[in-house]
N, C-alpha and C positions, 0 to 999 in steps of 0.2 A: 342803664344797661339793659340790653335786650338779649338774654341768654337763649341759646338753642337747647334742644333736648339734652345734649351732652354737657351743657353748661358752658360751652365756648362760643365765642362770637365768630361769625363769618367775617373773614378779612374783606375789607373794602378795597377793590382794585380800581385804580383810576381809569376812567374811560379811554384815555389816549393809549394806554398800554394794552387794553383789551382789543382795540382796533388794530394795533401793530401785530399782536399775536394772531389774530384772525387772518391777516393778510399773508402770513407765512405759510398757511395751510395749502395753497395751490401749487401747481407745477410751474417750474421755470421754463422759459422759452427753450433753453438747451435740452431739457428733458423731453419736451414735446417734439422737438426736431429729431431727437434720437429715436423716439417711437415711430415717427413718420418714416425715417430712413430704414428702420428694421422692417416695417410693414411693406415698404417698397421692395426691399430685397427678397422677402418671403413671396411676394406676388410674382416677382421676376422668376424665381426658382420654380414656382408652381406652373407658370406659363411655359417655361422651357420644357418642363416635364410633360405637360399635357398637350401641347400643340402637335407633336408627332403622332400621338394617339388619336387625335381628331382626324388627321389626314388618313391614317390607317382605317379608321371607322368609316370614312366616306368611301374608300376603296372597297371595303367589305360590303357596304350597303349597295354599291354599284354592281358588284359581282352577284350578289343575291338577287337583285332586281333583274339582271340579265339572265340568270338561270330560270327565273319565273317566266320571263318572256320567251325564252327558248322552249320551255315546257309547253307554253301556250301555243307556240308555232308548231311544235311537234304534234300536239293534239289536233290542231286545226288541219295539219297536213294529213293526218291519218283519216280524218272525217271527210275532207274535201279532195284528197289526192293531189294537192298542190299547196305551195306556200302562199300566205296572204300577200296581197299587193302592198299593204301597209300594216303597221302594228296597231293602229287605231281600230282596225277591223276586229281585232281580238277582244275588244272591250264590249260589254262586261261579261260575256259568256266564258272567255278563256282566261283573262287576267283582270285585275282590278286597276282602276285609273291611276292610283298613286305610283304604280310600277313603271310608268312611262318616262320617268326622269331619273337621272343618275344621282349620286351622292352630292353633287354640286348644283342640283336643281336644273340641269341642262337636259334637253330632250335627247334621247338616243338616236343614233343614225341607223336606219334600217333600209336595206335595199335587196329585193329578190335578185338572185343571179342564176337564172334557169340553166344556162350552159356553162356555168363555172364549176370549179372543183368542189365548191360547197353550195348548198341550195340558196343561201342568203348571206348577207353581211349585216352584222349587228355590232355596233361600236359605241363606246362612250368617248367623248373628247378628252376625258381626264380633267385635271384641275383647271386647265386653261379653256376648256370647252371647245377647242378647235380640233377637228379631226384631221386637218392638214398638217398638224405637228404630231407625227406618229410616235415620238419618244414617250409621251405620257398617255397615249390612247390605251383603252382596255377593249380587247377583242374577245367576243364570246367564245371563239374557237381556240384561242391560245391562252386565256387567262388562267386556267388550271396549271398549265405548264410553267408559266411565269412564276406562279406561287411556289411551285416545287423547287425552282431554281433559286429564288430569293429567300 
């Protein structure tokens, strides 16, 4: 007899039952599938909540960039007594390079209109990047009014 400190022997457990007991410690396939489904649902809810915010952020970024360009054009116009032929002329003295693209990374449309109601046209094509589809365009002259309406 080989007694332990308390005087009792450790029971000897057969190897086969130790293996069976260890195998029961993992997760079943059903439990893992349930976790995957729950994670998928949470991801879907987060995406549905965040996607409209991303679109609004791109619109805000575009409007801020357009205001920076408008300020640069105004400053150029005050110094030279005319609007620039292109917005690239404004770099780097009046605006920084990163401001020449909208929130969707498309270049702005700029055109001087000397005999028009406004001195120039400055547009973003919006999410589709096409200025020929006016429904989603952002115009520097009307963007603040659209914001007040919506």
